[in-house]
C-alpha positions in Angstrom: 4.9 -92.7 37.7 4.8 -89.0 38.5 1.6 -87.0 38.4 3.7 -84.7 35.7 4.2 -87.6 33.5 0.6 -88.9 33.8 -0.6 -85.5 32.8 1.6 -85.4 29.8 0.2 -88.9 28.8 -3.5 -88.1 29.5 -3.1 -84.8 27.7 -1.5 -86.5 24.8 -4.1 -89.1 24.4 -6.9 -86.5 24.8 -5.2 -84.3 22.1 -4.8 -87.3 19.7 -8.5 -88.3 20.5 -9.5 -84.8 19.6 -7.3 -84.7 16.4 -8.9 -88.1 15.4 -12.4 -86.9 16.0 -11.8 -83.7 14.1 -10.2 -85.7 11.2 -13.3 -88.0 11.3 -15.7 -85.1 11.1 -13.6 -83.2 8.5 -13.6 -86.3 6.3 -17.1 -86.8 6.7 -17.8 -83.2 5.9 -15.6 -83.6 2.7 -17.6 -86.8 1.7 -20.8 -85.1 2.3 -19.7 -82.0 0.5 -18.6 -84.2 -2.6 -21.6 -86.2 -2.5 -23.9 -83.1 -2.5 -21.6 -81.6 -5.2 -21.9 -84.7 -7.3 -25.8 -84.8 -6.8 -26.0 -81.0 -7.8 -23.9 -81.6 -10.9 -26.0 -84.5 -12.0 -29.2 -82.6 -11.4 -28.1 -79.1 -13.0 -26.2 -80.7 -15.7 -28.4 -83.3 -16.5 -27.6 -83.2 -20.4 -23.8 -82.7 -20.1 -21.3 -80.0 -19.4 -21.5 -77.0 -21.8 -18.8 -77.4 -24.2 -16.6 -74.5 -25.7 -14.4 -76.9 -27.8 -10.9 -78.2 -26.9 -8.9 -76.2 -24.6 -5.8 -76.4 -26.9 -5.4 -77.6 -30.5 -1.9 -79.0 -31.4 -0.1 -78.7 -34.9 3.2 -79.7 -36.2 4.9 -76.4 -35.1 2.4 -74.4 -33.0 -0.2 -74.9 -30.5 -3.2 -72.6 -30.0 -6.3 -72.0 -28.0 -9.2 -71.1 -30.2 -12.3 -68.8 -29.5 -15.3 -70.3 -31.1 -17.4 -67.3 -30.6 -14.9 -64.6 -32.0 -13.6 -67.2 -34.7 -10.0 -66.1 -33.7 -7.1 -67.6 -31.7 -6.9 -66.5 -27.9 -3.2 -67.6 -27.9 -0.8 -69.2 -30.3 2.5 -70.7 -28.9 5.7 -71.6 -30.9 9.2 -72.8 -30.1 11.5 -72.0 -32.9 15.2 -72.5 -33.5 17.6 -72.0 -36.5 16.1 -75.5 -37.8 12.8 -74.1 -38.4 13.6 -70.9 -40.2 15.6 -72.7 -43.0 14.3 -75.1 -45.6 12.5 -75.8 -48.9 8.8 -75.0 -47.7 7.1 -72.5 -50.1 4.2 -70.5 -49.2 3.3 -69.9 -52.7 2.0 -73.3 -52.9 -0.4 -72.8 -50.0 -3.8 -71.1 -49.6 -5.7 -69.9 -46.6 -8.5 -72.3 -45.6 -10.9 -73.1 -42.8 -9.3 -75.3 -40.0 -10.6 -78.9 -40.7 -10.5 -79.4 -37.0 -12.9 -76.7 -36.1 -16.6 -77.2 -36.5 -18.0 -75.3 -39.4 -20.2 -73.2 -37.3 -17.5 -72.0 -35.2 -15.0 -71.4 -38.2 -14.0 -68.3 -40.1 -14.0 -68.5 -43.9 -12.0 -66.8 -46.5 -15.2 -65.0 -47.7 -15.3 -63.2 -44.3 -12.0 -61.4 -45.1 -12.6 -60.6 -48.7 -13.5 -57.0 -49.3 -13.6 -56.4 -45.6 -10.5 -54.0 -45.5 -8.7 -56.3 -43.1 -5.9 -58.7 -44.1 -5.3 -62.2 -42.9 -2.6 -61.9 -40.2 -0.8 -65.0 -39.0 0.0 -65.4 -35.3 2.4 -68.2 -36.0 3.9 -66.9 -39.0 4.6 -68.8 -42.2 8.3 -67.8 -42.1 8.7 -69.8 -38.9 7.9 -73.0 -40.8 10.4 -73.1 -43.6 11.6 -76.5 -42.4 8.3 -78.2 -43.2 5.8 -77.7 -46.0 3.2 -79.3 -43.7 3.8 -77.2 -40.9 3.6 -74.1 -43.2 0.4 -75.4 -44.6 -1.1 -75.6 -40.9 0.1 -71.9 -40.3 -2.5 -71.0 -43.0 -5.5 -72.5 -41.3 -7.8 -69.8 -40.3 -7.7 -70.8 -36.5 -4.2 -69.2 -36.6 -5.4 -66.1 -38.4 -7.1 -62.8 -37.1 -8.3 -59.6 -38.9 -5.1 -57.4 -39.0 -4.6 -53.9 -40.5 -2.8 -54.4 -43.9 0.0 -52.0 -43.3 0.6 -53.3 -39.8 0.6 -57.0 -41.0 3.2 -56.2 -43.8 5.0 -53.8 -41.9 5.7 -53.4 -38.2 4.5 -56.7 -37.2 6.3 -58.3 -40.1 9.5 -56.8 -38.8 8.6 -58.0 -35.3 8.4 -61.6 -36.6 11.6 -61.2 -38.4 13.3 -60.0 -35.2 12.1 -63.2 -33.6 13.5 -65.4 -36.2 16.9 -63.4 -36.1 17.0 -64.3 -32.3 17.4 -67.9 -33.3 20.7 -67.1 -34.8 22.0 -65.8 -31.4 20.2 -68.1 -28.9 19.4 -71.9 -28.8 15.7 -71.3 -28.8 12.9 -68.8 -28.9 9.4 -69.2 -27.2 6.7 -67.1 -28.5 3.1 -66.4 -27.6 1.0 -64.2 -29.9 -2.6 -63.3 -30.0 -5.4 -60.7 -29.9 -6.5 -58.2 -27.5 -9.7 -56.1 -27.2 -8.7 -53.1 -24.9 -11.1 -50.4 -23.5 -11.1 -46.8 -24.8 -12.4 -43.8 -22.9 -14.9 -41.3 -24.5 -15.4 -37.6 -23.7 -17.2 -38.2 -20.7 -14.6 -40.4 -19.2 -16.6 -43.6 -19.6 -14.6 -46.7 -20.4 -16.1 -49.0 -22.9 -15.0 -51.8 -25.4 -15.9 -51.6 -28.9 -14.7 -53.6 -32.0 -16.0 -54.4 -35.5 -16.7 -57.8 -36.8 -16.3 -58.9 -40.5 -18.1 -61.3 -42.8 -21.1 -63.6 -42.4 -19.2 -65.4 -39.7 -18.8 -62.3 -37.6 -15.1 -62.7 -37.2 -13.9 -60.3 -34.4 -11.5 -57.6 -35.3 -9.0 -57.0 -32.3 -8.0 -53.5 -31.3 -4.5 -54.7 -30.4 -2.1 -57.8 -30.8 0.4 -59.0 -28.3 3.6 -60.9 -28.2 5.6 -62.5 -25.5 9.1 -63.5 -26.3 11.4 -65.6 -24.2 15.1 -66.2 -25.2 17.0 -69.4 -23.9 20.5 -70.4 -23.4 22.1 -73.8 -24.4 20.8 -75.4 -21.3 17.4 -74.4 -22.4 17.1 -71.9 -19.5 15.6 -68.5 -19.8 17.8 -65.7 -20.5 15.5 -62.8 -21.3 11.7 -62.1 -21.5 9.8 -59.3 -23.4 6.1 -58.7 -23.5 4.6 -56.2 -26.1 1.2 -54.9 -26.9 0.8 -53.3 -30.5 -2.1 -51.5 -31.8 -3.8 -53.1 -34.7 -3.2 -50.1 -36.9 -0.5 -48.6 -39.2 2.9 -48.0 -37.3 5.6 -46.1 -39.0 9.4 -46.5 -38.9 9.6 -43.8 -36.4 8.4 -46.2 -33.6 10.7 -48.6 -32.0 9.7 -51.9 -30.5 10.4 -50.5 -27.0 7.7 -48.1 -27.6 5.2 -51.0 -27.1 6.8 -53.1 -24.4 4.7 -53.6 -21.2 5.2 -55.5 -17.9 4.3 -59.2 -18.4 1.7 -58.9 -15.5 -0.1 -56.0 -17.3 -0.5 -58.2 -20.3 -1.7 -61.1 -18.3 -4.3 -59.0 -16.6 -5.5 -57.4 -20.0 -5.7 -60.9 -21.6 -6.8 -63.0 -18.8 -4.0 -65.5 -19.5 -0.9 -66.7 -17.3 1.3 -67.5 -20.1 3.9 -69.5 -18.3 2.3 -70.9 -15.1 5.3 -73.4 -14.6 7.9 -70.7 -14.8 8.6 -67.8 -12.2 9.2 -64.8 -14.5 9.9 -62.4 -11.8 13.7 -62.8 -12.0 14.1 -63.1 -15.6 16.0 -60.3 -17.2 14.3 -57.8 -19.6 14.9 -59.0 -23.2 15.5 -55.5 -24.3 18.6 -55.2 -22.0 19.9 -58.7 -22.9 19.3 -58.0 -26.8 18.8 -54.8 -28.7 15.1 -55.2 -29.5 15.9 -53.2 -32.5 13.8 -54.0 -35.7 15.1 -53.9 -39.2 15.5 -50.2 -40.4 13.6 -48.9 -43.4 16.0 -49.2 -46.2 17.0 -52.8 -45.3 13.3 -53.8 -44.9 12.3 -52.2 -48.1 15.0 -54.0 -50.0 14.0 -57.3 -48.4 10.4 -56.7 -49.4 11.5 -55.9 -53.0 13.4 -59.2 -53.1 10.4 -61.2 -51.9 8.3 -59.6 -54.7 11.0 -60.4 -57.2 11.0 -64.1 -56.2 7.4 -64.2 -56.8 7.2 -62.3 -60.0 5.1 -64.2 -62.6 5.8 -61.8 -65.6 8.7 -59.6 -67.1 6.2 -56.6 -66.8 5.7 -57.1 -63.0 9.2 -57.8 -62.5 10.5 -54.5 -64.0 7.6 -52.7 -62.1 9.0 -54.1 -58.9 12.7 -53.2 -59.7 11.6 -49.7 -60.5 10.6 -49.3 -56.8 14.3 -49.1 -56.1 14.7 -45.9 -57.9 11.4 -44.5 -56.9 12.3 -45.1 -53.0 15.8 -44.1 -53.4 17.2 -47.2 -52.3 20.6 -49.0 -53.1 20.5 -52.6 -54.0 23.2 -55.0 -52.7 24.8 -57.6 -54.9 22.3 -60.3 -53.8 19.4 -58.3 -55.0 21.0 -57.5 -58.3 21.9 -61.1 -59.0 18.3 -62.2 -57.9 16.8 -59.6 -60.4 19.0 -60.8 -63.3 18.4 -64.5 -62.8 14.6 -63.9 -62.4 14.8 -61.8 -65.7 16.5 -64.7 -67.5 13.9 -67.2 -66.1 10.9 -65.2 -67.0 12.3 -64.2 -70.4 12.7 -67.9 -71.3 9.1 -68.8 -69.9 7.6 -66.1 -71.9 9.4 -67.3 -75.0 8.2 -70.9 -74.7 4.6 -69.5 -74.3 4.9 -67.4 -77.4 6.3 -70.4 -79.5 3.5 -72.6 -78.2 1.1 -70.0 -79.5 
């Protein structure tokens, strides 16, 4: 055997021995470190690990992470299709209530919102749950609610939710993440600070902004487009478009401290607003839509006529659907009030 081959063999065994020794030392170090950490945990956390509640809470048609200190959701996730937005579920039969799955001391109550000047804003909206009365009922748990500016809730944000539902008519499915943000402001001295009110005896936190992440999918359930939006929690007029509030997903993730899709590389997913329009419903159409909802919920002829008068006041032109709805509701309420008079 040549000296060269002997050298290779000797060198190989020496290297293997060194690697083996290193591995033993490394494993011993790991074992000692793990043992030390276990001992430290048992000593320091003698009475258990501090508990902030479940990481996620799962419901029939939404999943959320709940902040027990702020009494609002951290994020709320949905996956909606055409199936979800049609059905017999009726929100008029449902009331807001504390989530029975949240401990009382960490829960908001309806009394917190009463007289506060803030509305109860859904993150997973009732309109995304028309397929199921139970799913819609769960969307009224206060774990899915946060203090929202009334005009924003019934206006711009409502139109954004409607846009998400409209997307299900074009694409197989729509994935949505919604939640609150508390963003810093700058004072006259250039100092950055975070400031927000709380409401009620349970001190429910009022966010400065709301966010929404929208992902549309094709027939193969592959992502086609993604959009991220940060919306101020204040009145927003019809002069503003959704694109005015579009942000890079990474910016939203930095602001919220949340990575929304850790199993999805979002870098190469096209911009939602380039794939679709990102156009929200225009003023006249939205006003007529809201009048239609009010007509459906009218409980008296007097209120029905008051709602119908809004069409003239707002200089709107009703379509045949709205005219037929008004006439049918008028007949129903006329009959109901006649029955009540006869009983009296």
